[in-house]
Legacy VTK file of the C-alpha trace (Angstrom):
# vtk DataFile Version 3.0
C-alpha trace
ASCII
DATASET POLYDATA
POINTS 123 float
2.782 22.388 -5.517
2.392 22.996 -1.800
0.087 21.685 0.871
-0.606 25.073 2.411
-3.930 26.827 2.721
-5.470 29.805 4.500
-9.070 30.238 5.644
-10.659 33.342 7.171
-13.637 33.207 9.534
-16.278 35.817 10.403
-14.905 36.320 13.923
-11.570 37.634 12.555
-9.785 34.328 13.055
-7.523 32.965 10.342
-6.459 29.345 9.965
-3.236 28.544 8.148
-2.185 25.002 7.337
-0.642 22.541 6.790
2.521 20.540 6.577
2.803 17.375 4.589
5.332 15.064 6.099
5.756 11.830 4.188
7.265 8.701 5.734
7.273 10.044 9.291
4.969 7.428 10.777
2.491 8.450 13.465
4.519 11.259 14.976
1.900 13.605 16.434
4.273 16.248 17.758
4.123 19.866 16.643
7.695 20.474 15.547
9.377 23.848 15.407
10.200 23.365 11.721
6.623 22.385 10.890
5.223 25.374 12.774
7.726 27.688 11.073
6.900 26.257 7.633
3.191 26.930 8.044
3.654 30.388 9.573
6.143 31.453 6.898
3.809 30.291 4.128
0.944 32.247 5.676
2.984 35.382 6.282
4.245 35.332 2.699
0.621 35.732 1.588
-0.659 37.887 4.445
2.239 39.743 6.102
-0.210 41.747 8.208
-0.773 38.655 10.326
2.734 38.953 11.816
1.370 40.794 14.845
-1.445 38.286 15.325
-1.753 35.934 18.270
-1.368 32.194 17.792
-4.361 30.711 19.592
-3.665 27.029 19.014
-1.902 24.539 16.818
-3.550 21.271 15.865
-2.298 18.148 14.210
-4.110 15.476 12.282
-3.368 12.517 10.114
-4.566 12.380 6.536
-3.650 8.893 5.399
-2.653 8.639 1.763
-2.059 5.512 -0.259
0.955 4.848 -2.433
0.589 7.066 -5.469
-2.071 9.120 -3.626
-4.835 7.080 -5.234
-7.957 6.636 -3.060
-8.855 3.194 -1.751
-12.577 2.691 -2.261
-14.765 -0.378 -2.369
-15.505 -3.811 -1.028
-12.705 -5.941 0.357
-12.594 -9.248 -1.501
-12.910 -12.219 0.818
-14.367 -10.235 3.722
-18.105 -10.022 3.224
-19.656 -6.751 4.350
-16.383 -4.824 4.629
-16.263 -1.649 2.552
-13.268 0.688 2.743
-12.941 4.380 2.008
-9.441 5.607 2.814
-6.206 6.935 1.390
-7.625 10.299 0.364
-4.871 12.279 2.055
-5.442 16.020 2.136
-7.729 15.647 -0.899
-10.277 14.180 1.519
-11.334 17.734 2.299
-12.646 18.083 -1.230
-13.235 14.582 -2.582
-14.514 13.132 0.706
-18.193 13.927 0.122
-18.116 12.370 -3.349
-16.220 9.318 -2.092
-18.879 9.022 0.614
-21.582 9.055 -2.052
-19.833 6.282 -3.987
-19.425 4.196 -0.831
-23.078 4.738 0.094
-24.095 3.541 -3.357
-21.971 0.407 -2.937
-23.347 -0.285 0.527
-26.911 0.033 -0.794
-26.210 -2.420 -3.618
-26.405 0.296 -6.253
-24.019 0.806 -9.159
-21.608 3.637 -8.316
-21.636 6.776 -10.457
-18.169 5.862 -11.779
-16.175 2.674 -12.210
-14.331 2.304 -8.917
-12.377 -0.805 -9.948
-9.137 1.219 -10.229
-9.543 2.154 -6.539
-10.325 -1.317 -5.187
-8.712 -2.328 -1.875
-6.074 -5.050 -1.983
-7.437 -8.550 -1.463
-7.358 -9.927 2.061
LINES 1 124
123 0 1 2 3 4 5 6 7 8 9 10 11 12 13 14 15 16 17 18 19 20 21 22 23 24 25 26 27 28 29 30 31 32 33 34 35 36 37 38 39 40 41 42 43 44 45 46 47 48 49 50 51 52 53 54 55 56 57 58 59 60 61 62 63 64 65 66 67 68 69 70 71 72 73 74 75 76 77 78 79 80 81 82 83 84 85 86 87 88 89 90 91 92 93 94 95 96 97 98 99 100 101 102 103 104 105 106 107 108 109 110 111 112 113 114 115 116 117 118 119 120 121 122
């Protein structure tokens, strides 16, 4: 299992991503090894991109919880505080659904699924 992906856009741009660097803290540098990892993964799939121009490199944090289980729901002991976090890179796909569940909670509705397994730790 890798964390790499490739997206093509109508204007002939291609985006290749991304590294997954666990236990590195909030280090926002673009490292040579990280850049090489992403480029090599992309070129293995699309070798024709080797002559392409690198326009920019971006970084971002995708916080993940221990065990990569989302943290969703009300925080016990802190009235009005609802958390949605810990989605990691899966936030790109599960984010909209997690948002729906959180909206249901905030509106006093019963969520579509039982979110008890994803409850935030008590304050």
